[in-house]
C-alpha positions as CSV (number, residue, x, y, z in Angstrom):
1,M,110.9,124.9,106.6
2,R,110.8,121.4,108.2
3,Q,108.1,119.0,107.0
4,V,106.1,117.3,109.7
5,P,104.4,114.1,108.9
6,P,100.6,114.2,109.4
7,T,99.4,112.8,112.7
8,R,96.5,110.5,112.9
9,R,93.5,111.9,114.6
10,R,91.9,109.5,117.0
11,G,88.5,108.2,115.9
12,R,88.4,110.1,112.6
13,L,87.9,108.7,109.2
14,M,91.2,108.9,107.3
15,R,89.8,109.0,103.8
16,R,88.5,112.3,102.5
17,G,86.9,113.4,99.3
18,P,85.1,111.4,96.7
19,A,86.5,108.0,97.8
20,A,84.9,108.4,101.2
21,Q,81.5,109.1,99.6
22,G,81.3,105.6,98.1
23,D,80.9,104.1,101.6
24,G,77.5,105.8,102.1
25,P,76.6,108.7,104.4
26,C,78.7,109.5,107.4
27,R,77.5,111.1,110.6
28,T,79.2,112.2,113.8
29,C,78.2,110.7,117.2
30,V,77.3,113.6,119.6
31,G,78.8,111.6,122.5
32,C,82.2,110.4,121.5
33,R,82.5,112.7,118.4
34,V,83.6,109.8,116.1
35,R,82.6,109.9,112.4
36,T,81.1,106.7,111.2
37,A,78.6,105.2,108.8
38,K,75.0,106.5,109.2
39,S,73.8,102.9,109.5
40,D,75.9,102.3,112.7
41,L,74.4,105.2,114.5
42,L,70.9,105.9,116.1
43,R,69.1,108.9,115.0
44,L,67.6,111.1,117.7
45,V,65.0,113.8,117.7
46,A,63.8,116.3,120.3
47,V,60.1,116.3,120.8
48,E,58.7,118.7,123.4
49,G,61.9,118.6,125.5
50,V,62.3,114.8,125.4
51,I,65.0,113.1,123.4
52,V,63.2,110.4,121.3
53,P,65.0,107.6,119.4
54,D,64.2,107.6,115.7
55,P,65.5,104.2,114.3
56,R,63.5,104.5,111.1
57,G,64.7,108.1,110.5
58,R,61.2,109.3,109.7
59,L,60.4,111.9,112.5
60,P,60.4,115.5,111.5
61,G,62.8,118.0,112.9
62,R,66.5,118.4,113.4
63,G,68.2,115.1,114.2
64,A,71.3,114.1,116.0
65,S,73.1,110.8,115.9
66,I,74.6,108.7,118.6
67,H,76.1,105.1,119.0
68,P,73.6,102.8,120.5
69,D,75.8,102.6,123.6
70,L,75.3,103.9,127.2
71,G,78.9,105.2,127.2
72,C,78.2,107.5,124.4
73,L,75.0,108.6,126.0
74,E,76.8,109.4,129.3
75,L,79.5,111.3,127.4
76,A,76.9,113.3,125.5
77,E,75.1,114.3,128.8
78,R,78.4,115.2,130.5
79,R,79.4,117.4,127.6
80,R,75.9,118.9,127.4
81,A,75.9,118.1,123.7
82,F,72.2,117.5,123.1
83,P,71.0,121.2,123.3
84,R,73.8,122.2,120.9
85,A,73.1,119.4,118.5
86,F,69.3,120.1,118.4
87,R,70.0,123.8,118.6
88,L,67.5,124.3,121.5
89,A,67.8,126.2,124.7
90,G,67.4,124.5,128.0
91,P,67.8,121.0,129.3
92,L,66.4,118.0,127.4
93,D,65.1,114.8,129.1
94,P,67.1,111.7,127.9
95,S,65.1,109.2,130.0
96,M,63.3,107.5,127.0
97,L,66.6,107.1,125.2
98,R,68.4,105.8,128.4
99,E,65.6,103.2,128.9
100,R,65.9,102.0,125.3
101,L,69.7,101.7,125.4
102,E,69.5,99.9,128.9
103,A,66.9,97.4,127.5
104,Q,69.2,96.8,124.5
105,A,72.2,96.2,126.7
106,R,70.2,93.7,128.8
107,R,69.1,91.8,125.7
108,Q,72.7,91.6,124.5
109,E,73.8,90.3,127.9
110,D,71.1,87.6,127.8
111,G,72.8,86.3,124.6
112,R,70.2,87.6,122.2
113,T,71.1,90.1,119.5
114,V,69.1,93.2,118.7
115,S,67.8,91.6,115.5
116,D,66.4,88.7,117.5
117,V,63.9,91.0,119.3
């Protein structure tokens, strides 16, 4: 049987097992489906049909993670990923999340970083 070299999966972490655990917890972005460090993602929670950002990670309920980027939000909406991630039926309102990400993008365009605000 012919041996085929393993192919690199786009956007995936290459290390598996105990060595990958040393980098801290990993989560998957519901938009682009890339696994990355938990600290690089924004936690989201669904509260009464509205997607609420939870930057401190303290709100109760099932959470989902997304890169703090409008591109990932648009991908998640197009893929209808939020109802699956939160395990809820029906549409969810991402307007609060969209407003936060747009404001963050405007601040970065103005030359200020997120930590300056």
